[in-house]
Backbone as CSV, one residue per row, in Angstrom:
resi,resn,N_x,N_y,N_z,CA_x,CA_y,CA_z,C_x,C_y,C_z
1,UNK,31.420,21.034,-156.106,31.500,22.127,-154.759,31.797,22.239,-153.089
2,UNK,31.069,20.813,-153.318,30.936,20.542,-151.990,32.520,20.082,-151.086
3,UNK,33.210,19.740,-152.362,34.531,19.280,-151.949,35.711,20.674,-151.554
4,UNK,35.337,21.806,-152.470,35.879,23.326,-152.489,35.421,23.499,-151.343
5,UNK,34.085,23.453,-151.082,33.569,24.166,-149.569,34.439,23.968,-148.245
6,UNK,34.234,22.232,-148.979,35.012,21.884,-147.582,36.353,22.012,-147.243
7,UNK,37.535,22.213,-148.466,38.493,22.894,-148.330,38.760,24.058,-147.618
8,UNK,37.566,25.236,-148.423,37.664,26.688,-147.335,37.762,26.200,-146.422
9,UNK,36.552,25.454,-146.481,36.629,24.933,-144.157,37.886,24.763,-143.295
10,UNK,38.296,24.424,-144.427,40.073,23.975,-143.866,41.059,25.015,-143.291
11,UNK,40.585,25.998,-144.652,42.116,26.554,-144.972,41.683,27.455,-143.822
12,UNK,40.111,27.842,-143.510,40.065,28.894,-143.047,40.488,28.782,-141.552
13,UNK,40.521,27.190,-140.509,40.786,26.802,-139.568,42.096,26.661,-139.711
14,UNK,43.026,26.708,-140.574,44.528,26.999,-140.676,45.376,28.177,-140.768
15,UNK,43.897,29.066,-140.819,44.462,30.346,-140.179,44.616,31.148,-141.865
16,UNK,44.222,30.567,-143.089,44.471,30.623,-144.401,43.013,31.241,-144.354
17,UNK,43.013,31.886,-146.084,42.575,33.030,-146.586,40.823,31.761,-147.151
18,UNK,39.770,31.450,-146.260,38.684,30.274,-146.876,38.403,30.165,-148.584
19,UNK,39.302,30.352,-148.964,38.560,29.488,-150.572,39.214,28.183,-151.052
20,UNK,38.771,27.256,-151.029,39.012,25.707,-151.705,38.714,25.719,-154.001
21,UNK,39.570,24.961,-153.728,39.577,24.815,-155.415,39.427,22.456,-155.069
22,UNK,38.474,22.074,-156.494,38.195,21.009,-157.932,39.246,21.019,-158.674
23,UNK,39.459,19.941,-158.806,39.724,19.728,-160.515,39.197,19.109,-160.538
24,UNK,38.414,18.776,-161.722,37.647,17.155,-162.513,37.827,16.750,-163.848
25,UNK,37.746,15.760,-164.092,38.714,15.387,-165.582,36.999,15.765,-166.612
26,UNK,37.531,15.517,-167.437,35.942,15.309,-168.337,34.733,14.440,-168.555
27,UNK,34.896,13.021,-167.408,33.757,12.762,-167.238,33.816,12.635,-165.718
28,UNK,34.166,13.406,-165.100,33.584,14.036,-163.185,34.473,13.725,-162.234
29,UNK,35.420,12.870,-162.550,36.385,12.331,-161.770,37.349,13.361,-161.431
30,UNK,37.127,13.052,-159.347,38.194,14.430,-159.646,39.702,13.781,-159.476
31,UNK,40.176,14.976,-160.087,41.709,14.590,-160.099,42.176,14.715,-158.839
32,UNK,42.233,16.756,-157.586,42.590,17.337,-156.894,42.154,18.080,-156.623
33,UNK,42.281,18.551,-155.196,41.947,19.157,-154.523,42.238,19.660,-153.271
34,UNK,41.803,20.873,-153.411,42.973,21.810,-152.218,42.461,23.358,-151.732
35,UNK,43.625,23.098,-151.119,42.870,25.028,-150.270,43.837,25.525,-150.398
36,UNK,43.981,27.158,-149.809,44.777,28.236,-149.487,45.760,27.656,-148.922
37,UNK,47.347,27.341,-149.130,48.341,27.339,-148.099,49.725,28.476,-148.206
38,UNK,48.985,29.602,-148.491,49.803,30.636,-148.356,50.821,30.651,-147.318
39,UNK,50.303,31.200,-146.358,50.183,31.266,-144.808,50.982,30.417,-144.385
40,UNK,50.498,28.400,-144.871,51.963,27.557,-144.172,52.704,27.243,-145.509
41,UNK,52.920,27.494,-146.623,54.060,27.680,-147.607,54.667,29.002,-147.574
42,UNK,53.963,30.048,-146.864,55.267,31.223,-146.806,55.307,30.894,-148.120
43,UNK,53.761,31.306,-149.107,54.814,31.394,-150.956,52.740,31.992,-151.513
44,UNK,53.382,33.483,-151.843,51.888,33.658,-152.114,51.634,33.547,-153.377
45,UNK,52.155,32.264,-153.709,51.139,32.157,-155.489,50.322,30.767,-154.291
46,UNK,50.412,29.863,-153.747,49.529,29.236,-152.416,48.413,28.908,-153.023
47,UNK,47.378,29.943,-153.877,46.866,29.781,-153.323,45.591,28.146,-154.180
48,UNK,44.047,28.272,-153.783,43.969,27.375,-153.351,43.205,27.252,-154.856
49,UNK,43.215,27.413,-156.011,43.424,27.108,-157.927,45.227,26.845,-157.884
50,UNK,45.199,27.303,-157.915,47.214,26.882,-158.146,47.544,25.518,-157.693
51,UNK,47.132,25.480,-156.481,47.846,23.568,-155.619,47.047,22.829,-156.361
52,UNK,45.697,23.250,-156.763,44.243,21.649,-157.214,44.991,22.114,-158.712
53,UNK,45.463,22.799,-159.694,45.519,22.551,-161.115,47.258,21.701,-161.073
54,UNK,48.339,22.281,-160.203,49.338,21.275,-160.778,49.633,20.289,-160.384
55,UNK,48.899,19.930,-158.994,48.353,19.445,-158.510,46.777,17.791,-159.305
56,UNK,46.681,18.024,-160.396,45.297,17.890,-161.267,46.345,17.771,-162.428
57,UNK,47.739,18.211,-162.904,47.818,18.408,-164.373,49.135,16.603,-163.389
58,UNK,49.733,17.344,-162.909,50.821,15.920,-162.680,49.758,14.541,-162.888
59,UNK,48.821,14.732,-161.584,47.870,12.694,-162.325,47.579,12.480,-163.121
60,UNK,46.963,13.867,-164.204,46.870,13.707,-165.663,47.600,12.946,-166.404
61,UNK,48.824,13.765,-165.852,49.714,12.780,-166.993,50.340,14.312,-167.873
62,UNK,49.734,15.681,-167.837,49.614,16.236,-168.425,49.858,17.648,-168.014
63,UNK,50.159,19.011,-168.798,50.441,19.967,-168.268,49.544,21.093,-169.089
64,UNK,48.262,19.877,-170.029,46.925,20.597,-170.273,45.937,19.905,-169.734
65,UNK,45.141,20.394,-169.020,44.014,19.668,-168.494,43.200,19.727,-169.402
66,UNK,43.301,19.877,-170.772,42.063,20.255,-171.894,40.930,19.656,-171.283
67,UNK,39.564,20.019,-171.551,38.432,19.117,-170.587,37.583,19.319,-169.124
68,UNK,39.027,19.904,-168.837,39.057,18.859,-167.312,38.363,20.938,-166.798
69,UNK,37.975,20.914,-165.979,37.229,22.028,-165.277,37.079,22.196,-163.550
70,UNK,37.448,23.132,-163.779,37.820,23.517,-161.901,36.803,24.296,-160.762
71,UNK,37.126,24.318,-160.136,35.444,24.509,-159.081,36.071,25.173,-158.326
72,UNK,35.676,26.495,-157.722,36.562,27.807,-156.578,35.214,27.699,-156.143
73,UNK,35.290,28.020,-154.489,34.727,28.490,-153.869,34.350,30.184,-154.308
74,UNK,35.410,31.034,-154.393,35.029,32.273,-154.925,35.519,33.110,-156.115
75,UNK,35.360,33.883,-156.939,36.633,33.929,-158.438,37.482,34.083,-158.247
76,UNK,38.020,32.967,-158.824,39.104,33.391,-159.198,40.217,34.923,-159.167
77,UNK,41.016,34.708,-158.418,42.685,36.108,-158.471,43.128,36.393,-159.952
78,UNK,43.260,37.536,-160.962,43.848,37.221,-162.088,45.306,36.297,-161.634
79,UNK,45.695,35.804,-161.308,46.942,34.562,-161.523,46.685,33.807,-161.426
80,UNK,45.081,33.008,-160.697,44.709,31.613,-161.325,43.901,31.863,-162.362
81,UNK,43.204,33.031,-162.550,42.600,33.828,-163.911,43.613,32.564,-165.169
82,UNK,45.013,33.124,-164.923,44.951,32.980,-165.985,46.198,31.760,-165.677
83,UNK,46.924,31.439,-164.596,46.918,29.720,-164.795,46.144,29.313,-165.389
84,UNK,44.765,29.097,-165.280,43.587,28.324,-165.453,43.481,28.179,-166.514
85,UNK,44.400,29.279,-167.318,44.290,29.025,-169.061,45.488,28.578,-169.871
86,UNK,46.130,28.736,-169.126,47.210,28.456,-169.248,47.833,26.584,-169.356
87,UNK,46.836,26.091,-168.379,46.346,25.146,-168.050,45.812,24.442,-168.607
88,UNK,45.232,25.515,-169.713,43.827,24.919,-171.292,42.744,24.559,-170.666
89,UNK,42.743,24.727,-168.892,41.020,23.888,-168.480,40.077,24.838,-169.149
90,UNK,39.345,23.746,-169.445,38.087,23.746,-170.050,36.604,24.422,-169.493
91,UNK,36.179,24.714,-168.350,35.196,25.381,-167.712,35.480,25.544,-166.482
92,UNK,35.389,26.989,-165.809,35.841,27.585,-164.161,34.137,27.507,-163.202
93,UNK,34.267,27.412,-163.001,32.698,27.951,-162.332,33.226,27.730,-160.573
94,UNK,32.637,29.067,-159.873,33.024,29.629,-159.239,31.313,29.660,-158.190
95,UNK,31.307,29.854,-156.997,30.216,30.036,-155.736,30.605,32.195,-156.183
96,UNK,31.114,32.526,-155.694,30.870,33.465,-154.965,32.097,34.652,-156.194
97,UNK,31.672,35.810,-156.537,32.163,37.069,-156.254,33.710,37.137,-155.445
C-alpha cells in the first residue's frame, strides 16, 4: 500500500485524481506501480489500476495475472474492477470506498 499511496501523492501533484495502484506477484514482488494519468495522457482509461495492470502483464510475460494482487488506494471503479477480472488477478485490496 505504501507504493500505491506514494503514487497517489505524485498523481495529485500532477493535477490528477489522487489514486495509486501496485501489482505484486504471488511472492509479493512488485511488478508495476502507477498513478492516474488521465489528464497527462488525454486518455479517460488511464486510471492507475489500468496502467499498473498493463505494465504488470508486460513484465509478467502473460496477459493473465493469476495469483497476483492489485492494491489500490481507493475502491476500483467499474472499468478497473472488470479489468482486474479480465486479467485474472487473484486478489484486490483497496484502502477506502
